[in-house]
C-alpha positions in Angstrom: 61.5 92.0 -5.2 59.7 95.0 -3.9 57.9 93.1 -1.7 60.8 91.3 -0.2 62.4 94.4 0.4 59.2 95.9 2.2 59.1 93.2 4.1 62.4 93.7 5.8 61.7 97.5 6.0 58.9 96.7 8.2 61.0 94.0 10.3 63.9 96.8 10.9 61.1 99.3 11.9 60.3 96.8 14.8 64.0 96.8 15.5 64.4 100.4 15.7 61.1 100.8 18.0 62.3 98.4 20.4 65.6 99.8 20.4 64.1 103.4 21.0 62.4 101.9 23.9 65.4 100.5 25.3 67.2 103.9 24.6 65.0 105.8 27.1 64.4 108.7 25.4 68.0 108.8 23.8 69.8 108.9 26.8 71.4 105.2 26.5 74.3 105.3 23.6 74.3 101.7 22.4 70.3 101.6 21.8 70.2 105.2 20.4 72.8 104.1 17.7 71.1 101.2 17.2 67.9 103.0 16.4 69.3 105.5 14.3 71.0 102.9 12.1 67.9 101.1 11.8 65.9 103.8 11.1 68.2 104.8 8.3 67.9 101.1 7.0 64.1 101.0 7.2 63.2 104.2 5.2 66.1 103.3 2.7 64.2 100.0 2.2 61.3 101.5 2.1 62.1 104.3 -0.4 63.5 101.4 -2.4 60.3 99.5 -2.6 58.4 102.7 -3.4 59.9 102.6 -6.4 57.8 100.3 -8.0 54.9 99.6 -5.2 52.0 102.2 -4.8 52.5 104.7 -2.0 49.5 104.1 0.0 50.3 100.5 -0.3 53.8 100.6 0.6 53.3 103.1 3.5 50.2 101.0 4.9 51.9 97.6 4.7 55.3 99.1 6.3 54.0 100.7 9.1 51.3 97.7 9.7 54.3 95.1 10.0 55.9 97.8 12.3 52.8 98.3 14.5 51.9 94.5 14.6 55.7 93.6 15.1 56.0 96.3 17.8 52.8 95.2 19.4 54.1 91.4 19.7 57.4 92.5 20.9 55.8 94.6 23.8 53.6 91.4 24.7 56.5 88.6 24.3 59.5 90.6 25.6 58.5 93.5 27.6 55.5 91.9 29.3 52.7 94.4 28.3 49.1 93.5 28.7 47.4 91.3 25.6 43.8 92.2 26.5 41.1 91.3 24.2 40.8 94.8 22.9 44.3 95.3 22.2 44.2 91.7 20.3 41.1 92.6 18.0 42.5 95.9 17.2 45.8 93.5 16.0 43.5 91.2 14.2 42.0 94.4 12.2 45.3 95.8 11.6 46.3 92.8 9.8 42.8 92.2 8.0 43.9 95.6 6.6 47.4 94.8 5.5 46.1 91.7 3.8 43.1 93.5 2.0 45.8 96.0 1.0 47.9 93.5 -0.6 45.3 91.7 -2.4 43.9 95.0 -3.6 47.4 95.5 -5.4 48.0 92.4 -7.0 
């Protein structure tokens, strides 16, 4: 159950990162409110998952989901570049997440 909670915490991290971008430095009200709401939700779920998962594993997986998800939103929604170096970096992050998950099983 903790892994499912952690997964949603990571998904909500992607939501708040994207809405923070849309808030233009918290100058737009609606994206700013969405950012704060999903930050609180994401942190709350992370805290809940950390009750049973190791700190290093939970935090690494949470940030990894957020990083990769935000990377993909940047490419597919915001039109950011998908250079070979950025793609390699993303593959390395995913590899680290898989190894972290396997090491805690």
